[in-house]
N, C-alpha and C positions, 0 to 999 in steps of 0.2 A: 663116512665115505669121502675121499678126496674129490674136490671139484675138478671136473674135466671140461676144458674149453672145447675140445673136439666133440664131446658127447652133447654138450649144451647146444652147439651150433647145429649138429645133426638133428637134434630134437626139434629145433626151430624150423629147420628145412622140411622135416616131415609134417609138422603142424601147418606150415605154409602150403605145402602141396595138397593137404587134406582140407584146407580152409576150415580148420577146426576152431571151435570156440574155446578161448583160454580165459576162464574167469580167474584162475589162480595157477601159479606155477608149481610144478613138482619141487619138493624140498631140495633134491639133489642138484637142481639147476639155479638155486638162489645164492647170490653172493653179495656181501656188503662192500666189496672192493670195486671202486669205479674203474680202475685201470683194467682189472680182469673183465669187467663188463664190456669195455671197448675192445678187448682182445677177442671176446666172443663175437662181437659185431663184425670184426675183421674176418673171422673165420666163416661166419654166416654169409658175408658178402661174397666170398670166394665161391660159394654155392649158388648165390643169386645171379651172379654175372653170366653164368652158363647160358641161361635163357633170357635174362633181362638186360643183357649188354653191360659194357664196362662202366666203371665209375664216371659219372658226369658232373658231380658236384656234391653239395651237402645241404641238408635241411637243419635248421636250428629250432629246437623245441623249448617250450617253457620260458617264453620271453615277455609275456604280457599279463597284466592282472586278471583278465578274463580267463585265460588258460590256466593260470595258477589256481584260481578259485575253482575252476571246473575239475581239475585233477587232484588238488590238495598236495601237489608236489612243489619242490623248489628246483630252480634251474639256474642257468640253461644247460642243455646238452645237445649233441649233434648226431646225425645219422646220414648214411650215404644215399645219394640219388643215382639211379641206374639209367643208362642212355635210352633203352627201349621203353622206359616208363616216363619219358618226357614228351609232352604233347603241346602243340601250338594252337593257341587262341580258342579253338573249339574241339571237343572230344566227345566220343560216345564210348561208354564202358558198360559191360553186361553185369547185371545184378547177380547172376549165378557164378560169377568169378570172384566174388568178395564175400568175406564173412560179415563185415559191417563197414560201410563206406561213409567216411566223414569228409567234409571240406573245411579248410582253413584259409582265410584271406591273408595274403602275404605280399610284402614288398620283396621283389625278386631281383637280385643283382646278377649280372653277367660279368665275370672277371675279365678285365681288359688286358692284363699282363701278369706274368708269373709274380707271385707274392713271395719274397724271400722269407725264410724263417726269421722271426724276430731275434735281434741280437742286442742284449743289454736292455734296451727300452722296449716295452710292450707297445703294440699298436693301439691307437685310440681312433676315435671317429674321424679326426682330422688327418692323421697320417695314413689311414687305410683308404681314404677317399680317392687318392690318385690311382688306385688299382681298379676302380670301377669303370667298366666299359659301357655298360647299359644298365638302366633300371626300368623294370616293368612291373605291372600288376600280375598277380597269379593266385591260383589255388594250389595248396598242397592237398593231395588225395591221401587221406588217412585210412589205414587198415589197422584197426585196434583189436581185431579178433574177438569182438564182443566182450571186451574187458569189463570187469566189475570195478567201477570207479571209486567205490568205497574202500578198495583194498589195493590201490596202486602203490608201486614203489618205482623209484627212478631207474635203478639198474636193469630190471627187466625191459623197460622202455629203451634203454641204450642198446641192450643186446639185440633187441628185435628191430634193428635198423631205424630206431626212433619212430616206428610205425609208419615210415614212408612207403606209401603204395604207388606214388607217382607225383608228377608235377605238371601242372597245366599253366603255361605262361602266355601272357597277352602279346599282341603284336608290338613290335618295337615302336617307341615313342621318341622321335628325334628331339623333342623339346623338353626332355625330362630334366636336363640340367637347369632349366628355368624354374623348376618346382622346388619348394621347400619340402623335401620328402618326409620330414618329421611332423608335418602339419596338414596331412591329408586325411579326409574322412573316407570311409569305405563301408560297403554293405554286402551282405549275402542275401539273395532272394531265391525262393523255390517257386517255380511256376508263376512268377510275377508277384509273389507275396514276399515282402521284406521280412526276413527272419531275425537278422542281427546287424547291428552297426558297430563300428569301432573307429579308432584313430591311430594313424601310423606312429605318432609320438609315444604310444603306449608300449612299443617294442623296445624295451630296455632304454627308454627315454629318447631314442633315435635309432632307426634301423641300421645306421652305420656303426653304432655301438655293438650291435649283434655281429656284424661282419668282422669288426676288430676282435671281439671275443673269440670268434671261430679261428681266425688266423693265429691268435696266441695259443689257443687250446690245441690246434693241430700241430703247432710247433713243439709242444710238450710231448706229443705222440710221434714225433719224427715224420710228420706229414706237412705238405704245403698246398696252397691253392694255386692252380695252374690256369693260364690263359684259356678262356672259353668255358670255364666251369660255371655252373649255376649255383647260386647260394640263395636259398629261401630263408628269409631273415627271421621268421616266426610270426605266428598269427596275431592279427590285430583284434580278433574276436574269439570267443569260445568256439570249439569245434561244433559244426552243425551236421547232423547225420541225415543223409539224403534218402528220402523215401523211394523205393524202387518204382520206376516208371516216371519219375519226376525230372525236371530240368533245373539245374542250379546255375545261377549267374553271380559272379563276383565282380564288384566294381570298386576301383579306387579313383577318387576324383582327379582328373587331369592325367592320370597314369595309364588308364585303360581298363578293359574288362575281359573276362573269360566266361565261356559257357560250357557246362558239362551236362550231357544227357545220360541219365542212369537208366539204362534200357532193360526191360524184362526180356528174358529169352523167348524166342518165337517158337 
C-alpha cells in the first residue's frame, strides 16, 4: 500500500481528538523518509490550527544527552508551536485533556526580526544571535500519547508535531543579555521536590546552536523564522511526567521560572 500523507495526518488528528494511547504506529503510516515525515507534520498542522490557533513558532527536539538517553533516538528535529497552546508564566491544565503530560525545561528564544533563508553560508550560533529579541526560561508541555519508549522512532515523532502539546514561558527578563546562556543550571520540581537538574550548555553545546540548526533546517524546507516567533531550544533534562493533581515548577538560574498546575477534573 502506497504511503498517504493525507491519511496519516487524518489518523493523527483522530488520535489527538480521542486522546488515544499510541504504543506503536500502524504499519501503513510508517515511513523511513524524513522529508515525508515533515510533510505529514505540515498536513497535521493544518488540522491543528483550526482550534489551537496559527503557527506561533517551533520546538526543537532531541538536543541534549539526557533526552537522547531517555528516547534512544538521534536528533535534532523540529515541531510546530500553536498560538492558543502558548501560556505565560503560570498555567493550569486539566488531566482529563491529556493522554500523558510531560514537562521539559528549555531555554526559549523570542525572534526579534525576520530571519532570512540562509544563502551559501549556514547559520551558526554567532550569526543567528543577532535575530534573538528575548531569551526566557520555559517548559515545553509534552503529549507523548503514552508512547512505548523501547520502540520509538524519530519519524513518527516528527509527524506528530514533535509531541508539542504547549509552551509555558517565563516573564521577560530585561537582563538576559548579561547572562552566559550556555552556562546556566536548571531544575524541575514537583510539589516542591526536586526531580531533575540539567545544564543549558547540554543543548547542542549552546542553545544558540539549536536556533541556528532550526533556521538552516527550515530553509531546506522552504520556511523561515518570523519576528515574534517562539523557539523552544530543546530540553536540558529528561522529560518528567507530571502526576495528576501535582504542581510542576521549572527554574533556570538567572533566567526565570514557570509554574504548571496539572489539575484533576472536578
